[in-house]
C-alpha positions as CSV (number, residue, x, y, z in Angstrom):
1,A,0.1,-0.1,-0.1
2,P,1.3,3.6,-0.5
3,P,1.4,4.7,2.7
4,Y,3.0,1.6,3.9
5,R,5.8,2.1,1.4
6,S,5.9,5.7,2.3
7,R,6.7,5.0,5.9
8,A,9.3,2.6,5.2
9,V,11.3,5.0,2.6
10,I,10.8,7.8,5.5
11,D,11.4,5.6,9.0
12,P,12.7,2.1,7.9
13,R,14.2,1.4,11.5
14,G,10.7,2.3,12.9
15,V,8.8,-0.4,10.2
16,L,11.3,-2.9,11.3
17,E,10.7,-2.4,15.0
18,E,6.9,-2.7,14.3
19,F,7.7,-6.0,13.1
20,G,9.9,-6.8,16.2
21,L,13.4,-6.4,14.6
22,T,15.5,-3.2,16.4
23,L,18.9,-3.3,14.4
24,P,21.8,-1.9,16.4
25,A,22.7,1.8,15.7
26,G,25.7,1.0,13.6
27,T,23.9,-1.3,11.3
28,K,23.4,0.2,7.7
29,I,20.1,0.2,6.1
30,R,19.1,1.0,2.5
31,V,15.9,1.3,1.2
32,W,15.0,0.6,-2.4
33,D,11.2,1.7,-3.8
34,S,10.6,-0.4,-6.3
35,T,7.7,-0.8,-8.7
36,A,5.0,-3.6,-9.2
37,E,7.5,-4.9,-11.5
38,L,10.9,-4.8,-9.7
39,R,11.6,-7.1,-6.7
40,Y,14.6,-6.9,-4.8
41,L,15.9,-9.9,-2.4
42,V,17.2,-9.1,0.9
43,V,20.3,-11.5,1.6
44,P,20.5,-12.2,5.5
45,M,24.0,-11.3,7.5
46,R,25.5,-14.4,7.7
47,P,25.2,-15.5,11.5
48,E,28.8,-15.8,13.6
49,G,29.8,-19.2,13.7
50,T,28.8,-20.4,10.1
51,E,32.3,-19.7,8.3
52,G,32.6,-22.5,6.2
53,W,28.9,-24.0,6.0
54,S,27.5,-25.5,3.5
55,E,24.6,-23.4,1.4
56,E,21.9,-26.3,2.6
57,R,23.1,-25.8,6.2
58,L,22.9,-21.9,6.1
59,A,19.3,-22.0,4.5
60,E,18.2,-24.0,7.5
61,L,18.6,-20.6,9.2
62,V,17.0,-18.5,6.8
63,S,13.3,-17.7,8.0
64,R,10.8,-16.0,5.6
65,D,11.0,-12.8,7.8
66,A,14.7,-12.7,7.1
67,M,14.6,-13.0,3.5
68,I,12.0,-9.8,2.9
69,G,14.2,-7.9,5.5
70,T,11.7,-8.0,8.6
71,G,14.2,-10.5,10.8
72,L,17.4,-11.9,11.0
73,A,18.7,-15.4,10.0
74,Q,19.0,-17.4,13.2
75,R,22.1,-18.1,15.2
76,P,23.2,-21.6,15.2
77,E,22.9,-22.4,18.7
78,I,19.1,-21.4,18.6
79,K,18.4,-24.2,15.5
80,G,20.2,-26.6,18.1
81,Q,23.2,-27.0,15.1
82,P,26.8,-26.7,16.9
83,A,28.7,-23.7,15.6
């Protein structure tokens, strides 16, 4: 909806907080206002302790919210996987 898109551009941190995601002040947020024909995929940050993991193993940590930018990938210990 246009009002939501406008708010997301003007106050992205506020909109993310409404989804329950509060990012550290040092985390840079970029907003691309797209059209109905253009979509962007948000790639979540790699969780600490997952260096060297396969794509399949990393995918297990990624939620729908992480893929649309309203959440972060889960940390390995939350998923019960050793780091």
